[in-house]
C-alpha positions, 0 to 999 in steps of 0.5 A: 581943146575944148571950143566955146560956143556963141556966149564963151562957155566952154561945150564941155560944161554945156554937155556936162550941165544937159547932162546934170538936168537929165538926171534932176528931170529923171529924179522928179519923174522917178518920185512923181510916178511914185507918188501917183502909185502912192495914191492909185494904192492907197485910192484902191485900200479905201475902196475896198475898204468902202465896199466892205464897209458897205457889205457890213451895215447891209448884213446889220440892217439884215441881222436886224430888220422885222422878221415881217411887214413892210419895214421887212422889205425896206428892209430887206432891199436895201441890205441886198443893195448894201451887199451887192454894192460893197460887194462890187466895189470890192472886187472891182474897185474904182477901175470896174465903176469907170468901165460900167460908166464909160460902157452907159456913156457910149450906149445912150450918148445923147442923154449922157450929154442931156446930163452933161448939159444940165449939170454944167448948168446947175454949177455955172449957177452956184458959182454966179451967186 
């Protein structure tokens, strides 16, 4: 015979209700994980596409730059940086950028704090307007 709790409900009902809530929570957690993986995959694809586009743009600039002079030097520099950056994004993705920023902050903590403080002041001023 089922016993009653202080609300007069059957304890077996409370157990069934807990089980149902646990199953619902588990389903929500699975869907959240699936959505997170989907977004992460899309971000990875977008980063890879951006890197490929940068590499391609660098190649186009290199093909159409003048063969000598100041414009050649500027075009060559821009093309090289675009291609290097594009290859980096294709190979390392956003995770590589995050690691680079983390290492930069670890090597230079005081300038990083000052930059962060300065950006905070700029944002606060922009919000007040």
